C-alpha positions in Angstrom: -8.2 -23.6 19.5 -4.6 -24.1 20.6 -2.5 -21.0 21.0 0.2 -20.4 18.4 3.0 -18.0 17.8 3.3 -16.0 14.6 6.8 -15.8 13.3 8.4 -12.7 11.7 10.0 -12.9 8.3 13.4 -12.3 10.0 12.9 -15.4 12.1 11.7 -17.5 9.1 14.7 -16.4 7.1 17.1 -17.1 9.9 15.8 -20.7 10.3 16.1 -21.3 6.5 12.4 -21.8 6.1 10.0 -20.1 3.7 6.7 -18.4 4.3 3.9 -19.0 1.8 2.2 -15.7 2.5 3.3 -12.5 4.2 0.5 -11.1 6.4 0.6 -7.4 6.2 -0.9 -6.3 9.5 -1.1 -2.5 8.8 -1.1 0.4 11.2 -4.6 0.0 12.4 -4.2 -3.7 12.8 -1.1 -3.2 14.9 -2.0 -0.2 17.1 -5.8 0.2 17.2 -7.2 -1.8 20.1 -10.4 -2.8 18.2 -8.6 -3.6 15.0 -6.1 -5.8 16.9 -9.0 -8.3 17.3 -9.4 -8.5 13.5 -5.6 -9.1 13.2 -5.9 -12.0 15.6 -8.9 -13.4 13.8 -7.1 -13.4 10.4 -4.0 -15.0 12.0 -6.3 -17.8 13.5 -7.9 -18.4 10.1 -4.5 -18.7 8.3 -3.2 -21.0 11.0 -6.3 -23.1 11.0 -6.1 -23.5 7.2 -2.5 -24.7 7.5 -0.9 -21.8 5.7 2.7 -21.0 6.5 2.7 -17.3 7.0 4.7 -14.6 8.7 4.7 -10.9 9.5 7.3 -8.2 9.2 6.8 -7.1 12.8 8.8 -4.0 13.6 10.2 -4.0 10.0 6.7 -3.1 8.7 6.1 0.6 8.2 2.9 2.4 7.1 2.3 1.9 3.4 2.0 5.6 3.0 -1.6 5.6 2.0 -2.7 8.4 4.3 0.2 10.6 3.2 -0.7 10.1 -0.5 -4.4 10.8 0.0 -3.6 13.9 2.0 -1.4 15.1 -0.9 2.1 14.5 0.3 3.4 12.4 -2.6 7.0 12.9 -1.5 6.4 11.3 1.9 4.4 8.5 0.3 7.3 7.6 -2.0 9.8 7.7 0.9 7.6 5.3 2.9 6.8 3.1 0.0 10.5 2.7 -1.0 11.4 1.7 2.5 8.8 -1.0 2.5 9.7 -2.2 -1.0 13.3 -2.5 0.0 12.3 -4.7 2.9 9.8 -6.8 1.0 12.3 -7.4 -1.9 15.0 -8.3 0.6 12.9 -11.2 1.8 11.8 -12.1 -1.7 8.1 -11.7 -0.9 5.8 -12.8 -3.6 2.4 -13.1 -2.0 0.8 -10.7 0.6 -2.5 -10.8 2.4 -3.8 -7.7 4.3 -6.9 -7.0 6.4 -7.0 -3.3 5.3 -8.4 -2.2 1.9 -6.2 0.9 2.1 -3.1 -1.2 2.5 -4.4 -3.6 -0.1 -5.1 -0.9 -2.7 -1.7 0.8 -2.2 0.4 -2.4 -2.2 -1.5 -3.8 -5.2 -1.9 -0.8 -7.4 0.6 1.8 -6.4 3.8 -0.1 -5.4 4.4 -1.7 -8.8 5.5 1.6 -10.4 8.1 2.0 -7.6 9.5 -1.5 -8.1 7.2 -3.4 -5.7 5.5 -6.2 -7.6 3.6 -8.7 -5.5 0.4 -10.8 -5.6 -1.7 -8.9 -3.1 -5.0 -10.3 -1.7 -7.5 -8.8 0.7 -8.4 -11.1 3.5 -12.0 -11.6 2.3 -10.8 -12.8 -1.1 -8.3 -15.3 0.5 -10.9 -16.5 3.1 -13.4 -17.1 0.3 -10.9 -19.0 -1.7 -10.0 -21.2 1.4 -13.7 -21.9 1.9 -14.3 -22.8 -1.8 -11.3 -25.2 -1.9 -12.2 -26.9 1.4 -9.0 -25.8 3.1 -11.3 -24.0 5.6 -14.7 -25.1 6.9 -17.2 -23.3 9.0 -20.3 -24.2 11.0 -23.2 -22.7 9.1 -25.4 -22.8 12.2 -23.3 -20.3 14.1 -25.1 -17.3 12.6 -28.1 -19.2 11.1 -30.9 -16.9 10.2 -29.3 -13.8 11.7 -29.8 -10.6 9.7 -26.4 -9.4 8.6 -25.9 -6.4 6.4 -22.5 -5.7 4.7 -20.9 -2.3 4.2 -18.8 -2.0 1.0 -15.5 -0.4 1.7 -14.7 2.2 -1.0 -11.1 0.8 -1.6 -12.4 -2.8 -1.8 -15.5 -2.2 -3.8 -15.4 0.7 -6.2 -11.6 0.9 -6.3 -10.9 -2.8 -6.8 -14.3 -4.3 -7.9 -14.4 -6.8 -5.0 -18.1 -7.2 -4.2 -18.9 -10.9 -4.3 -16.3 -12.5 -2.0 -17.5 -10.8 1.2 -21.1 -11.7 0.4 -20.3 -15.3 -0.5 -18.7 -15.6 3.0 -21.9 -14.3 4.6 -23.9 -16.8 2.7 -21.7 -19.6 3.8 -22.4 -18.5 7.4 -26.0 -19.5 6.7 -27.0 -15.9 7.7 -29.7 -13.8 6.1 -27.9 -11.2 4.0 -29.9 -8.0 3.9 -28.6 -5.3 1.6 -28.6 -1.6 2.4 -30.3 0.6 -0.1 -26.9 2.0 -1.1 -24.6 -0.9 -1.7 -22.1 -2.4 -4.2 -21.2 0.3 -6.9 -23.7 2.6 -5.3 -22.3 2.1 -1.8 -21.9 5.1 0.5 -18.5 5.9 2.0 -18.2 5.5 5.8 -16.5 9.0 5.8 -13.0 7.9 6.8 -11.3 7.4 3.4 -9.0 9.8 1.5 -7.3 10.7 4.8 -10.6 12.2 6.1 -10.2 10.1 9.3 -7.3 12.2 10.3 -8.8 15.7 9.9 -11.6 17.7 11.4 -15.0 17.4 9.7 -15.9 20.1 7.1 -19.0 22.2 7.4 -22.2 20.4 6.5 -25.5 19.3 7.8 -24.6 15.7 8.8 -21.6 13.5 9.4 -21.1 10.9 6.7 -20.9 8.0 9.1 -24.3 9.0 10.7 -25.8 9.1 7.2 -24.4 5.6 6.7 -25.7 4.5 10.1 -29.2 5.4 9.0 -28.8 3.1 6.0 -27.7 0.3 8.3 -30.5 0.7 10.8 -33.1 0.6 8.0 -32.1 -3.1 7.4 -32.8 -4.0 11.0 -29.6 -6.0 11.3 -28.3 -8.1 14.1 -24.8 -7.8 12.7 -23.1 -5.1 10.5 -20.3 -6.8 8.7 -17.2 -4.8 7.7 -13.9 -5.6 6.0 -11.9 -2.5 6.8 -10.6 -1.1 10.1 -11.3 2.5 9.0 -14.9 1.5 8.2 -15.1 -0.4 11.5 -14.4 2.8 13.5 -16.9 4.9 11.6 -19.7 2.3 11.6 -19.3 1.6 15.3 -19.4 5.4 16.1 -22.6 5.6 14.0 -24.2 2.7 15.9 -23.2 4.3 19.2 -24.7 7.6 18.1 -28.1 5.9 17.9 -27.6 4.1 21.2 -27.8 0.7 19.4 -24.5 -0.8 20.4 -26.2 -3.3 22.7 -28.5 -4.4 19.9 -26.3 -4.3 16.8 -22.8 -5.8 16.6 -20.2 -4.4 14.1 -17.8 -7.2 13.2 -15.2 -7.8 10.6 -15.9 -10.7 8.3 -12.7 -12.4 9.6 -14.1 -12.3 13.1 -17.4 -13.9 12.0 -15.5 -16.7 10.2 -13.1 -17.3 13.1 -16.1 -17.7 15.4 -17.7 -20.2 13.1 -14.7 -22.3 12.2 -15.0 -26.0 12.6 -12.3 -27.3 14.9 
């Protein structure tokens, strides 16, 4: 795949062009070394599908999700208003994001502050591109591999997105093996609600280790995630059991990027 450069909205506006979609990268996708690989995979998919997209770059600030979940509504509204001002200045109408936390906040909590946009999680957009033929993948890339999928809380229970991720796995020609706790009964990875940024509370077992047990029961080759927070917690769970050389934890965008037909 040829290299390409992602433009910022400022560059697109200065050249008199228009971007079809704003790719909201998010804090994890920008600064976390592992999540940066997911960001690159999403960008490759958008580029390969011929979508004109751009990012905000340094004009993008945190959505305010961690502040809100931690109880600081004032800080959340300050951050949200800053982002809404920027988004509205560029006339943004459609946003795709690789983070369910960003997705949920932009989609469900920005409207009451004046930020009204069509917001898609990357799994929904990728599935749409596959269904419409704008994106094609080689089914043989993961043929027969046992892949289990972890439902992110903010994607599943919060926004009822269960089918798109699974339909993507099926298109990879992989063997989807469900954990005993999945879909509406899925178990949180332990990072949501700003828990990722605080010390663990007293208890008998870390949540991500409990979830790792669910994963190992399915005997997977790949654990598929769709959230950078979940990615961190699931990888730590796999490492705890010394299984990192046997089980890969991958974002769905990475799996699709690897299987794209060039």
